[in-house]
ZAKOLTOR-791601 format. One line per 8 residues: number of its first residue (from 1); their letters; for each residue x, y, z negated of N, C-alpha, C, O. Coordinates in pm, whole numbers. Atoms other than C-alpha are relative to their C-alpha. Layout:
N
NUM = A = X/Y/Z/X/Y/Z/X/Y/Z/X/Y/Z  ...
//
This chain:
99
1 = XXXXXXXX = 49/131/-31/10914/14585/-12045/-42/-75/-126/12/-39/-231  68/89/109/10729/14336/-12284/52/-132/-14/-4/-210/-92  -65/136/-2/10935/14038/-12237/-46/-97/99/-9/-214/92  40/94/-90/10759/13893/-11943/60/10/132/149/92/153  -55/-9/-141/10823/13821/-11566/-77/104/66/-199/95/54  62/-73/-79/10741/14114/-11338/46/-16/142/146/-81/174  -48/16/-136/10749/14151/-10969/-48/-109/95/-139/-178/51  23/116/-92/10718/13900/-10673/149/-67/-1/240/-43/79
9 = XXXXXXXX = -105/101/5/10977/13641/-10791/-37/-138/-2/-147/-177/-43  21/120/7/11034/13288/-10743/75/-70/-108/198/-66/-115  -85/53/98/11110/13092/-11043/6/-148/41/-91/-205/91  -13/151/-32/11269/12720/-10998/-67/-70/-92/-83/-24/-205  62/95/102/11097/12449/-11161/12/-139/29/-45/-193/124  -56/157/-23/11248/12086/-11199/73/15/115/51/-88/179  -78/34/-102/11480/12144/-10914/-45/-7/120/33/8/214  65/15/-130/11215/12095/-10643/-115/88/29/-159/104/142
17 = XXXXXXXX = 130/-100/-21/10928/12334/-10689/38/150/-48/135/171/-121  18/-128/63/10879/12696/-10762/-124/72/-43/-233/55/13  135/-82/15/10638/12928/-10916/14/124/51/118/184/25  -26/-135/-38/10578/13249/-10747/-96/68/-78/-213/33/-96  32/-98/105/10518/13532/-10982/-45/122/82/45/198/119  47/-118/-57/10309/13800/-10813/-50/108/-129/-43/227/-101  28/-71/114/10196/13952/-11158/59/-18/-129/153/-97/-135  -78/18/126/10294/13976/-11518/-46/-140/-61/-161/-173/-90
25 = XXXXXXXX = -13/110/43/10383/13650/-11635/96/-38/-113/218/-53/-108  -111/-4/122/10487/13600/-11996/63/-139/-27/27/-247/20  -87/141/15/10722/13342/-12110/-106/-103/-65/-98/-218/-22  82/105/36/10442/13159/-12304/-91/-42/105/-115/-163/103  98/43/-108/10194/13144/-11995/100/-79/95/44/-168/159  -79/50/-88/10516/13028/-11788/7/-148/-70/-9/-251/-5  -40/149/62/10585/12732/-12040/-137/-72/5/-139/-194/22  132/79/-17/10203/12651/-12032/-21/-55/113/-71/-167/124
33 = XXXXXXXX = 7/44/-168/10213/12631/-11644/97/-131/17/64/-233/79  -98/93/-9/10504/12423/-11668/-15/-132/-58/19/-237/-4  32/113/50/10393/12193/-11913/-140/-57/62/-157/-178/49  116/53/-73/10053/12144/-11725/61/-81/110/49/-203/107  -55/60/-85/10238/12066/-11428/71/-122/-17/63/-210/69  -88/92/35/10476/11839/-11597/-91/-124/-33/-64/-233/16  99/102/36/10181/11631/-11747/-44/-66/116/-33/-188/131  57/36/-112/10022/11619/-11422/84/-101/96/33/-194/159
41 = XXXXXXXX = -92/71/-100/10321/11478/-11226/32/-139/-105/41/-247/-46  -34/119/56/10400/11220/-11512/-116/-71/-22/-97/-188/-52  129/81/23/10032/11105/-11550/22/-118/79/8/-217/7  4/114/-60/10079/10842/-11287/84/-103/-33/57/-223/-23  -109/68/59/10381/10722/-11422/-25/-70/-137/15/-184/-156  20/62/101/10271/10659/-11753/-127/-96/-26/-130/-175/-120  123/86/-12/9917/10492/-11674/7/-115/81/-83/-198/89  -16/131/-101/10038/10242/-11435/39/-133/-73/120/-126/-165
49 = XXXXXXXX = -30/130/55/10060/9875/-11531/129/-30/60/155/-10/178  -123/71/-63/10409/9712/-11513/-17/-77/84/-118/-148/84  21/89/-104/10479/9538/-11214/89/-129/-37/191/-124/-107  -77/121/37/10589/9168/-11228/-14/-75/157/-86/-39/250  -12/59/-114/10680/8917/-10963/-79/-140/-19/-83/-196/-128  62/138/-9/10485/8593/-10870/24/-81/122/51/-26/229  0/76/-136/10502/8304/-10624/-133/-30/26/-207/-92/-50  144/-1/-49/10188/8329/-10418/-42/-126/30/-62/-156/148
57 = XXXXXXXX = 27/128/-29/10097/7973/-10473/-119/-35/-83/-131/11/-196  102/28/87/9781/7823/-10586/48/-93/-140/-22/-116/-239  -37/95/115/9992/7595/-10819/94/69/-87/167/6/-163  -107/-77/84/10195/7890/-10980/-58/0/-155/-178/3/-180  65/-10/147/10162/7898/-11370/82/119/-84/59/147/-201  -97/-119/83/10433/8195/-11459/-1/120/83/-30/122/203  -39/-123/-85/10507/8546/-11370/139/52/-54/182/26/-166  -158/-20/21/10864/8688/-11359/11/157/-34/-66/230/28
65 = XXXXXXXX = -59/-152/15/11004/9045/-11481/107/42/127/114/155/174  -88/-31/-92/11265/9022/-11224/-21/-61/149/-83/-166/160  43/75/-112/11250/8949/-10852/123/-107/28/104/-198/109  -105/116/2/11587/8739/-10887/-12/-86/-99/82/-166/-109  22/118/110/11469/8525/-11171/23/-152/59/-15/-190/170  -41/143/-48/11590/8167/-11144/-121/-76/26/-134/-161/114  144/77/-26/11229/8056/-11184/-60/19/102/-158/-53/126  60/-18/-146/11144/8185/-10853/62/-79/96/1/-94/202
73 = XXXXXXXX = -100/59/-107/11420/7989/-10664/-108/-122/52/-110/-143/173  64/115/-50/11178/7689/-10632/-134/36/89/-208/-55/128  128/-67/-42/10894/7920/-10473/29/-49/162/133/-30/225  -25/50/-145/10813/7745/-10117/-100/117/70/-94/131/192  95/-120/-49/10535/8059/-10069/88/133/-15/204/150/-53  -48/-164/7/10589/8427/-10055/12/47/-159/-71/21/-246  -29/-81/129/10713/8606/-10357/-59/132/12/-10/214/90  56/-157/-6/10480/8927/-10420/15/62/-135/36/-8/-234
81 = XXXXXXXX = 4/-89/91/10480/9200/-10650/-135/34/-38/-207/87/47  132/-45/43/10157/9253/-10871/12/73/-139/115/86/-204  -11/-86/126/10071/9452/-11163/-10/-149/-110/-49/-264/-86  3/82/122/10108/9281/-11513/-149/-60/-31/-173/-172/-77  134/17/36/9738/9298/-11548/-55/-129/98/-123/-222/54  62/84/-88/9661/9096/-11226/69/-120/-16/18/-216/43  -75/137/16/9918/8815/-11327/-79/-38/-86/-130/-148/-67  81/62/129/9723/8786/-11659/-159/-53/42/-215/-152/-6
89 = XXXXXXXX = 141/28/-72/9382/8776/-11466/11/-138/92/-86/-205/125  -19/136/-79/9532/8475/-11266/52/-89/-119/93/-201/-89  -50/99/127/9637/8322/-11631/112/-41/22/131/-160/-3  -131/38/-9/9995/8324/-11544/49/50/-141/-15/134/-204  -74/-12/116/10238/8328/-11848/141/40/37/187/9/147  -127/-41/-45/10580/8482/-11861/90/-117/22/81/-217/-49  -120/90/-16/10871/8284/-11734/65/-33/-111/101/68/-171  -74/44/89/11050/8084/-12001/136/41/5/202/57/-98
97 = XXX = -136/-46/-3/11372/8189/-11875/44/169/-26/156/222/-35  6/-135/28/11285/8546/-11936/-43/65/-139/-43/185/-167  49/-28/123/11153/8525/-12282/118/61/-102/90/91/-218
//
């Protein structure tokens, strides 16, 4: 044997997926496949904008990092979750209680 995986074996990956090996799979190739799948899975988590909370009122001037921020207690409209990018587009600034 030359140090690779042979035969029809299932190799566990991240506890919830498996790679099926029907042919010769060297450790280097296995590592490359694991790395590619890991990067694919992490891509969505890394590229998304952080989420913040705002009072959905035309008079709102602040965004909040936590839904239970004291600055949101006076909101008489809906409290919604938006991206930080969306909050900045609305020209909202960070709540002074969370700075």
